[in-house]
C-alpha positions in Angstrom: 0.0 0.1 -0.1 1.2 3.8 -0.8 1.3 6.0 1.8 -1.7 7.8 2.8 -2.2 11.1 1.7 -5.0 14.2 2.6 -7.1 13.2 -0.1 -7.2 9.1 0.0 -7.9 9.9 4.0 -10.8 11.9 3.4 -12.4 9.6 0.5 -12.2 6.6 2.8 -13.8 8.4 5.8 -16.5 9.3 3.3 -17.6 5.6 3.4 -18.4 6.0 7.1 -22.0 7.1 7.3 -24.2 8.6 10.5 -27.4 5.9 10.7 -29.4 8.6 11.9 -28.9 11.3 9.0 -28.0 9.0 6.4 -24.9 10.9 5.8 -20.9 10.5 5.9 -18.9 12.1 8.4 -17.0 14.0 5.7 -20.2 15.7 4.7 -21.5 16.3 8.3 -18.2 17.9 9.3 -17.2 15.7 12.0 -13.5 15.3 10.9 -11.5 18.4 12.0 -7.9 19.0 12.5 -6.8 16.0 10.5 -3.5 15.6 9.8 -1.5 13.2 7.4 2.3 12.7 7.6 4.5 9.4 7.7 2.0 6.6 7.4 -0.1 8.2 10.2 -3.5 9.7 10.3 -4.7 12.0 13.1 -8.2 13.8 13.7 -10.8 14.8 16.0 -13.9 13.3 15.8 -16.7 16.5 16.4 -20.0 15.4 17.4 -22.4 17.8 18.0 -24.5 16.3 20.5 -22.9 13.9 23.0 -25.5 11.4 23.4 -25.7 11.2 19.6 -26.4 6.9 19.1 -23.5 7.1 16.7 -21.2 8.7 19.0 -19.2 5.8 20.9 -18.9 3.6 17.7 -18.0 6.3 15.3 -14.3 6.4 16.2 -13.8 2.7 15.5 -15.9 2.4 12.3 -13.6 5.3 11.3 -10.4 3.3 12.0 -11.7 0.1 10.8 -13.0 2.1 7.2 -8.9 3.7 7.3 -7.3 0.4 7.5 -9.5 -1.3 4.9 -8.9 1.6 2.6 -5.2 2.2 2.9 -3.8 -0.8 4.6 -3.3 -2.5 8.0 -0.1 -0.7 9.0 -1.5 2.8 8.9 -1.8 4.2 12.4 -4.8 6.1 13.4 -4.9 8.4 16.4 -9.0 9.3 16.9 -9.7 11.5 19.7 -13.2 13.2 20.2 -14.5 16.6 21.0 -18.3 17.0 21.7 -18.8 19.7 24.6 -21.4 22.3 23.8 -21.8 25.4 25.1 -24.3 28.5 25.1 -22.8 31.9 24.7 -24.3 35.5 23.9 -25.0 37.4 20.7 -21.8 39.7 21.2 -19.4 36.6 20.6 -16.9 36.9 18.0 -16.7 33.8 16.1 -13.8 33.4 13.6 -13.3 37.5 13.7 -16.9 37.9 12.6 -19.3 39.3 15.2 -21.9 36.8 15.7 -25.3 38.4 15.8 -28.9 36.8 14.3 -27.8 34.3 12.5 -29.4 31.4 10.7 -30.0 28.7 13.7 -29.0 25.2 13.9 -29.0 22.6 11.1 -27.0 24.7 8.5 -23.7 23.1 8.0 -21.8 25.5 5.8 -22.6 28.8 4.7 -21.1 30.2 1.5 -20.9 33.5 0.2 -20.7 34.1 -4.0 -19.4 37.5 -4.4 -17.7 39.8 -7.1 -15.7 42.8 -7.1 -18.1 44.5 -9.4 -21.1 44.3 -11.1 -22.0 42.7 -14.2 -19.9 39.7 -14.0 -22.8 37.0 -13.6 -22.6 36.9 -10.0 -26.1 35.7 -9.6 -26.1 33.4 -12.5 -23.5 31.6 -10.8 -24.8 31.5 -7.2 -28.4 30.3 -8.9 -26.7 27.5 -10.9 -24.8 26.3 -8.1 -27.3 26.0 -5.6 -29.4 23.8 -8.4 -26.0 21.8 -8.9 -25.8 21.1 -5.8 -29.3 20.0 -5.0 -28.8 17.5 -8.3 -26.1 16.2 -6.4 -28.5 15.3 -3.2 -27.4 18.2 -1.3 -29.7 19.9 0.7 -29.4 23.8 -0.1 -30.5 26.8 0.3 -30.1 30.4 -1.6 -30.6 33.7 0.0 -30.6 36.7 -2.1 -29.4 39.4 -0.1 -28.2 42.1 -3.3 -31.2 44.5 -1.7 -30.8 46.8 -4.5 -30.8 44.4 -7.3 -32.5 41.1 -6.7 -32.4 38.9 -9.3 -32.9 35.0 -7.9 -37.0 35.3 -8.1 -36.5 36.0 -11.8 -33.6 33.2 -12.3 -35.9 30.7 -10.6 -39.5 31.9 -12.1 -40.9 32.9 -8.6 -41.5 36.8 -9.2 -44.9 36.7 -7.4 -44.0 34.1 -4.8 -44.9 35.7 -1.4 -43.3 33.7 1.2 -45.3 32.5 4.2 -45.1 32.7 8.2 -45.4 29.5 10.4 -46.8 29.3 13.7 -44.0 30.6 15.0 -43.7 33.8 13.1 -40.7 32.4 10.9 -40.4 32.8 7.1 -41.0 29.6 5.4 -38.3 29.9 2.5 -39.8 29.4 -1.4 -38.9 26.4 -2.8 -37.9 25.3 -6.9 -35.8 23.1 -8.3 -34.8 21.8 -5.0 -33.6 25.1 -3.7 -34.9 26.6 -0.5 -35.2 30.5 -1.6 -35.2 33.6 0.0 -34.8 37.3 -1.6 -35.5 40.8 -0.7 -37.5 40.6 -4.0 -40.3 38.7 -2.6 -40.6 41.2 0.2 -40.1 44.8 -1.8 -42.2 46.1 -5.2 -39.1 44.9 -8.0 -40.6 47.9 -10.1 -39.2 50.2 -7.5 -35.7 51.2 -6.0 -34.7 50.5 -2.9 -33.0 53.5 -1.4 -31.8 52.6 1.8 -28.7 53.2 4.0 -26.0 50.3 5.1 -27.9 50.1 8.7 -31.0 49.9 7.4 -29.4 46.9 4.6 -28.0 45.4 7.9 -31.1 45.1 9.8 -32.7 43.6 6.8 -30.4 41.1 6.2 -30.4 39.7 10.2 -33.8 39.9 10.4 -34.3 37.5 7.3 -31.9 35.3 7.7 -32.3 34.8 11.6 -36.1 34.8 11.5 -36.2 32.0 8.3 -37.1 28.4 9.4 -34.2 26.9 7.2 -34.5 23.4 8.5 -31.5 21.4 7.9 -29.3 22.3 5.4 -25.7 20.9 3.9 -25.2 24.7 2.1 -26.8 27.8 2.4 -25.3 29.7 -0.8 -25.4 33.8 -0.1 -25.8 35.5 -3.2 -23.9 39.0 -1.9 -24.2 42.4 -3.4 -21.3 43.4 -5.8 -18.6 45.4 -4.7 -16.2 45.1 -1.8 -17.9 48.3 0.5 -19.3 48.8 4.0 -22.6 47.2 3.0 -20.8 43.9 1.9 -18.3 43.9 4.7 -21.0 44.3 7.0 -23.0 41.2 5.8 -19.8 38.8 6.1 -19.3 40.4 9.5 -22.9 39.7 10.5 -22.9 35.9 8.9 -20.7 32.9 10.4 -19.7 32.4 6.7 -17.6 29.4 6.0 -16.0 30.3 3.0 -16.3 32.4 -0.4 -16.5 32.0 -3.9 -15.3 35.0 -6.3 -16.5 35.7 -9.5 -15.0 37.5 -12.2 -14.6 37.8 -16.2 -11.2 37.7 -17.7 -10.4 41.5 -18.3 -8.2 43.4 -16.1 -10.5 45.6 -14.7 -12.9 43.0 -13.6 -9.6 40.9 -11.9 -8.5 44.0 -10.4 -11.9 44.2 -8.7 -11.9 40.6 -7.8 -8.3 41.0 -6.1 -10.1 43.4 -3.7 -13.1 40.5 -3.1 -10.4 38.0 -2.2 -8.6 40.8 0.0 -11.7 41.8 1.9 -12.5 38.3 2.8 -8.6 37.5 4.0 -9.5 40.7 6.1 -12.6 39.2 8.0 -10.9 35.7 7.8 -13.5 34.2 6.0 -11.7 31.8 3.7 -11.7 32.1 -0.4 -13.0 28.5 -1.2 -12.3 29.3 -5.4 -12.4 31.7 -8.0 -14.6 31.1 -10.9 -14.0 32.5 -14.5 -17.5 33.7 -16.0 -17.4 34.8 -19.8 -14.2 32.9 -20.4 -15.1 32.6 -23.9 -17.4 32.8 -26.4 -18.9 29.6 -28.3 -20.9 30.0 -31.3 -24.3 27.6 -31.4 -23.8 26.6 -34.6 -19.5 26.0 -34.2 -19.4 24.4 -30.9 -16.0 23.0 -30.6 -14.7 26.8 -31.3 -13.7 29.2 -28.5 -13.4 33.1 -29.1 -11.8 34.5 -26.1 -13.1 37.9 -26.5 -12.1 39.2 -22.9 -8.7 37.8 -22.5 -7.6 34.5 -21.8 -7.1 32.6 -18.2 -7.0 35.6 -16.6 -8.8 34.3 -13.4 -6.8 31.1 -13.3 -3.8 33.1 -13.1 -5.2 35.4 -10.2 -6.1 31.9 -8.2 -2.6 30.7 -8.8 -0.8 34.1 -7.7 -3.2 34.4 -4.7 -2.7 30.7 -3.7 -6.8 29.9 -3.8 -8.4 27.5 -5.9 -9.9 27.8 -9.5 -13.0 26.2 -9.4 -13.7 26.5 -13.3 -14.4 28.5 -16.5 -17.7 28.7 -18.0 -18.5 30.4 -21.4 -20.8 33.3 -22.8 -23.1 31.3 -24.6 -26.9 32.7 -25.2 -28.7 29.4 -23.5 -27.4 30.7 -20.0 -29.0 34.3 -20.5 -32.1 32.6 -21.7 -32.6 30.1 -19.5 -32.0 33.0 -16.2 -34.5 34.9 -18.2 -37.0 32.5 -18.0 -36.7 31.4 -15.0 -35.0 27.8 -15.5 -31.4 27.9 -14.3 -29.4 26.2 -17.1 -28.2 22.9 -15.3 -32.2 21.9 -15.4 -31.0 21.0 -19.1 -28.9 18.1 -19.0 -28.1 18.3 -22.6 -26.0 21.5 -22.2 -22.5 21.3 -21.8 -23.1 24.3 -19.8 -24.6 22.5 -17.3 -21.8 19.9 -17.3 -19.4 22.7 -16.7 -21.8 24.1 -13.5 -21.5 20.5 -12.2 -17.9 20.1 -12.0 -17.7 23.7 -10.7 -20.3 22.9 -7.7 -18.3 19.2 -6.9 -15.1 21.2 -6.8 -16.9 23.8 -4.3 -17.7 20.7 -2.1 -14.1 19.1 -2.2 -13.1 22.7 -1.2 -15.4 22.8 1.7 -14.5 19.6 3.3 -11.0 20.0 2.8 -11.4 23.4 4.6 -13.7 21.7 7.5 -11.2 18.7 8.0 -8.4 20.9 9.0 -10.2 23.3 11.2 -10.2 23.3 14.6 -13.2 21.0 16.1 -15.1 24.1 17.3 -17.1 24.5 19.9 -21.3 24.5 19.0 -22.2 28.1 19.5 -25.7 28.5 20.8 -26.9 32.4 19.5 -29.2 33.8 22.1 -31.0 36.9 22.1 -28.7 39.8 21.9 -29.6 43.4 23.3 
């Protein structure tokens, strides 16, 4: 047997499934502080609830899975951590203020951002959400672009109005297997929203914290374009696991994408990857041809320079725009080559999230209580 690698260890641990949820331990985020070196595997098994029926069996199940996949000689050190604490709302989590935020049951909150408008950020966020749902993940998509909400149009639910349950919590609209929430559901889309920064922040806090999301593997946040005060406040308000930056290849867009990466670094939010949108133009009648209208490989080069993953490039094709306008994200069309590209990007995002979670400390559970 060859020496275990980070990837081979994660692959082996994916075979260990929690019998209650039916999800593997890597997907659940139970594997933390993973280290692989010199034939030895060390990690912390983090269980949210120490009384969980699988708590006592999970360590040995992990050892057996690793030895079966990597050989009997592999040395496995597993420690467990399941301590829970309840803290007030003024706590700082990883450099972020923990205010009113999505509740328990959301495994990963991913921000999709861009340094400037017009690069297709919302298109990418919408298709990523649907693609993840198609892969079997429980997904929510929240559109916090207050001034230009586009998710209602892209999902064909412009006239939808979220209901409120008996506990006065908002019930998201559901379409294509994705739970949706957008300011576009709550304001007149034909009128301009003229709000100052504090009003935006208050609205985001409320409709995130007062929504009945249920259990989600991913909550995708479609942020407003730019890197100003509103964007910074939002990412400091919500405990985000990581961010995806969307850019186009030309230099002016890449300069703004660089600012976006810098913004997330300042608030200790890891950038999980960069997506290059409108990377090339392919005419429908010449599907094998690629015309690089805005330059070639700029976002890939930026990702390499900044040492962040490059998740993939997407073409400038008419079908993506038409499907967005019709309320049917392109990934719903399995015959489209663009659909396959989005699927590859979403798979890369999942890997990036799981790898990031596996090396993080076994963070204590935070119960967000009502603050002042």
